[in-house]
N, C-alpha and C positions, 0 to 999 in steps of 0.2 A: 337264783342264777347271779353270778358275780357281774358287777357292772363293767369289769375290765376284760371279760372273756371275749374272744372273737367268734366262737362257735356256739351253737345252741347246746342245750343240756345233754343231747345225745352225741355231741361232737361233730355236728354237720353244719354246713352252710345252708341256710334256709331262705326260700323265697315263697312264703306260704300264702300270699294273697293280700288284697288291699284292706279288707275290713277286719275289725276285731270280732272274735267269736268266743263263745264260752267253753269250747271244747278243745282249743289249741292255744298254746302260749306263743304269741306273736310279738310284734314290736311293743315294748313297754315304754310308752312315751314319758311317763313320770320318771322312770329310771333314766331315760335319754336326757331329759332336762337336767336332772341332778348331776349326771356325768359331765355334761358340757359346761355347766356353770362351775362345777367343782374344778375342772381342768383349767378354766380361765382364772379362777380365783387363786389356784396354786401358782399360775404364771405371774399374777400380780405380786404375790408374796416373794417369789424368786427374783423379780425384776428390780426390787428396791424402790418401786414407785408406790405412791399412796393410793392411786386409783388409775384406771384406764378410761379415757374418753374415746369412744369408738364411733366412727362414721362408716366404716366398711359394712355394707349390707349383710355380708356373710358373718362377720364378727358380731353384728347386732343380733342376728338370728341365733347364733351359737350361744350367746350369753343371756338373751331375754326370751328366747323361744317365741318370737313374734315375727310376722312377715306381712308386707303389703305389696301392692302391684309392682311388677318389674319396671314399669315406666318411670317410677320414682327412684330407681336404684342408683342412678348416676347423678342425682340432683343435689346431693350433699346437704339434705335438709333433716334427715333423721339422725339422731345421735343418742348414745347411751353412756351413762356414767356408771362404771362397774367397780365395785369395792371388793376387798379381799375377804370380808366377813359379814356382809349384809346383802340384801336384795339390790339389784341394779335400779337405776332411775332411767326411764326412757322418755325422750322428747320425740313425739311423732307428729304426723301430718294430719291436720284437720280432724275429721270425724273418726279417723282410725283410733284416736285416743278413747273415745266412748266405746268403740267396739272392743278394744282390749279390756276395758274395765268389765265388760259383760262376759266376754268369752275366753279371756286369758287370765284366770284368777291366781296363777302361781306367783304373780307380783302384786303387791298391795296397790289398791286403787290410787292412793296418793303418790305413788311412784310413776304413774303414767301422766305425762304432762304434754301440753301442746307446745310445739316449737316450729319456727320457720326462720330460715337464715337468708333466703333470697333467690333460690333457684339458680345457683352458680353464677351469681352476679347480675341476674336480671333485675333484682332490687339492689341498688348500689350500697356498698358498706356505709356510706354517709347517712343512710336512713337510720342507722343505730341498732338494727336487729342483732348483728353480731356482738356489738358492745354490750347490749342488754343480756344476751345469752351468756357471755363470758362472766359478767358480773354475777349472774345467778349461780353459775357453776362455782365461782370463787367463794361465794357465800356458803354454799353447801359443803365445800371442802373445809372451810374454816369451822363450820359447825361440827364436822366429823373429826376435827383435830388433825386434818391433813393439809393445812394451809402451807406448811413449810416443806412438804414432801414433793418430789417431782411428779408430774402428771404424764402418764403414758398416752401417746396419741398414735393412731394407726395411719390414717390418711386425712388430708385436710386441704381446704382452700387457703391460698396464701393470705388473704385479708383476715381470716379467722386466726391463723397462726400469729400474724402481726398483733392482733388484738390480745391474744393470750400473753404475748411478750410485753405488750404495753401495760397490761394490768399486773405484771410481775409474777406470772405463773411460769415455773421452770418446766420445760417440755422434754420428754424422752421418747424414744421410738418404742411403741407397743406392738407394731405389726409383726416384728420378729418373734416376740413372745407369744402372740396369738397364733401365728402359724405353727410354732412349736407345740402349742397346746392342742391344736386341731389335728396334728399329724397321726396320733394314735387313735384309731377308731374302736368304739365299743361294739359289743355284739348287736346292739340295736342299730347302730349306724351301718354296720356291714350288712345286716338284713335289708335295710332300705336301699343300699347300693346294689345288692344282689337283685332285689325286686325291680329296680330301675333297669338293670341289665336284662332281666327276663322280658321286660316289655319290648326292648329293642330286638331281642331274639325273634319275637313274633313279628315285628315290623319288617325284619329282613326276609321272612318268609313271604310277606305280602309284596315286597319289592321284587323278589325272585319271580313271583307269579305274573307280574306285569312287565318285567324287563325284556321287552321285545322291540325290534325295529319299529320306529314311528312314535314311540313315546318320548316325551321331552324331559330333560333334567328337572325343570321346574314342576312338571306334573308329578314326578316321583317325590319331590320335596313336599308338595301339597298332600300327597297320599300319606307320607310319613307323619306330617303334622296332624292330620285328621286321625290316624290310627293311634298315635301316642296320646292325644287328648281323650280319645274314646277309652283307652286302656287305663287312664287315670293320671297321666302326667300333669304336673302343676306348672311346668314351664318348658317349652321347646325353645332352647336357646339358639340353636343353629343346626341346619342340615347342609352338609356339603354334598354336592352331586357333580361328579366329574367324569367325563367320558371321552373316548376317542382321542383326537389330537390334543385335547385339553389336559390329558393326564400328565404330560411331560413338557414343561415344568408344572409342578403342582400349584394351582391357583388359589386353593382354599376358599372356594365359593361355589355358586351354581349359576347356570344361565338357562336360556330357552333352547339350547342346542337339541336337535332331534337325534336320538340315539339310532345308530345304524348297525347293520349286520356285521358281526365280527369285531365290534368295539370291545375294548377293555374299559370297564367302568368301575369306579370305586366311590364309596359313600361314607360319610362320617355322621353319626347321629348323636347329638348333644342335647340332652333333656334332663329334667329332674323329677324325682318322685319324693314328695315330702322334703324337698330341698336337696336331695342327694343325687349327684349327677352321673351321667355317662359320658364317655368319649370313646366311640366304638366304630372303627373302620372295618369295612369288608370290601373285597374286590371280586368282580365277576367278569366272565366272558359272556358276550351277548350272542347266543346261538352257536358260537364256535370259538376256538382259540388257536392262535398260531404257536409255532414252536418258540418264537421270540417272547411272546406273552407268557407262556408257561415257564420258560426259563427265568424270566424276571420274577415271577411269583415264587418259584422254587428258591431263588436266592433270598428274597424278602423273608420267606418262612424259615430258612436256615439261620438268618440273622436273629429272627425272633426267638427261635428255639434255643440258640446259644445264650441269648440274654436271659431267658427264663430259667435255664439250667443253672445260671450263676446266682440267681436270687435265692437267698436263704437268710434266716435271722443271724445277725452277727457279721455278715458280709458287709463290706463297705462299697459305696456306690461307684468308686473308681474301678473296682473289679468288674462290675456289670458294664460300665461304659466302655471298657477295653474290648468287650465282645462285639461291640458295634463297629461298623465299617468307618474308616476315616473319610472325611469329606471328599478327598481326592479320589477315593475308590468308586464313587458314583457321580463324578462329573462336576464337583464344586471346588472352588479355589481354597476355601478355608472353612473352619467349623462354624464361624458366625454366619456365613452365607448359607450354610446347609442346616442351620439350627431348625428344629421342629420336625425334621424328617426321620431322624434316628434318635429317639429319646424317650424318656418316661416322665410322667408328671403325676403328682398326687391328685386324688379325687376325693371330694367330700361335699360340703356345702358350696365350695368353690370349684371351678373347673381346673384351675392350676394351683394346686397346693404342693406341699412338700411330701416326698422328695422329688426334686428335679434331677434326672440322671441323664447326662450327656457328656460327650467328649469336650464340649465347650467349657463346662464348669466343674465336672466331677473329678477329673484327673488331678487337679491341684487342690480341690476343696472337697474331699470325700466326706460322707456322713455314714453312720452305721445304720443298716436296715434292721428294723425291729418288728416283733409280732404286733399286729394291729395296723400296720401301714397298708394302705390301699393305693395303687397307682396304675395308670394306663401306660403300657409299653407299646411304642410305635416303631414300625420299620417301613421303608420305602425303597423300591428298586426300579429305576428306569429300564425300559426294554431296549434291546439292540435295534429295533425298528425306528427309533428316534422319536416316537410319539406316544406309545403305550407306556404304562407303568403299573406296578403292583403296590398296594398300600394295605398293611395289616395292622390291627391294633387289638391287644388283649388286655383286659382289666385283671389285675393280679392282687390278691390279698395274701398277706403273710400271716399264717395261723400257727397255733401250737403244734399242729400236725405237719406243717410245711407250707408250700406254696399251693394256692388254689386259684383256678381261673374262673372268673364270673361270666365271661362272654362265651356263650355256648354255640352260636351259629357256626356250622362247619367252616373251617379255615385251614386245615392241614394241606389241602391241595386247592388249586384254582377251581372254583365252582362255576361251571358253565350253565347259565340260566337258559331254559327252553332250547336245549341243544337240538340242532337240526339232524 
């Protein structure tokens, strides 16, 4: 099977299960690792940089195929030096280094190193940790014959950037190159994204079963977390649970509000399976639905369907963005104020990857849609009652056969849970 295909050997999107078996071809993790590192190395060669120094947790996973707990994801202490023609070097946290040597053998033992830069300033730069790290990196670049080439950098703490400059290392932006590398998903990545969505399909059935007056938003969040981890999620990043008068304006959170008869309620489930994420909204009526609520849902669905109908390989993102309503059409003063309600965002190891499609950015800076792109399309419509609102999200993959939808829980019409 080609590493660049988006469908399985039979031309289907598959979500075959969590485990490896001897009687079906499922995710090929060796092929996935080769594909991801190869894409990153191609990006380095195209960038004019000698190497990339990566701090972004998702870029590190993409290039080194390693992962440690999410609590360390924003601490800026793990970093990887990635070359165009050899294995990466990874500096990692404490005992994780020994673990990688035992369980992640696709990188040579000597390329796993201990590193620590200070927990985002908790250890002051004056302690010398950053100085020593940059000196080590500079020596490696010199040994590889890359001392005079620019070093690509994705994200960084200011003191580390200042230290790179002080030691004479020329820095370029690697984040743009890495996001471009990650935008085209392989058949294995799409299978993992589809499996992650299948898990949420099931969680929505669990939510429907309990979505009755008297349950609270935070109880549904607890239920979703429990079920996702039982189903095999490796990280539940966030669950939005919004009901009743909280639907309009959209608060992007959850509370302990008690759900009441006739509420409109919507949820967003954001989790990952083997690193690959979902962003998956669904809206429900609780026991019943008013004409105002149904009308809002119908409009949100029409906007969604118009956007999906415009998505095809070779189309540019401005064409899709023009199908979406203007900010003024649903009660906002401008596109910046309304951003995040009518838009699409790429999905992969990160929640917000390329392409980003919206009236805010796509009309003036369109990009071409390509086979292998996966993104979540979102619409939102406030109801005429002034408090309710409809929120829909579909995860879309562009394949050789056209557009496929990964999110399967029914959403063509407003779903009324436990109807009276």
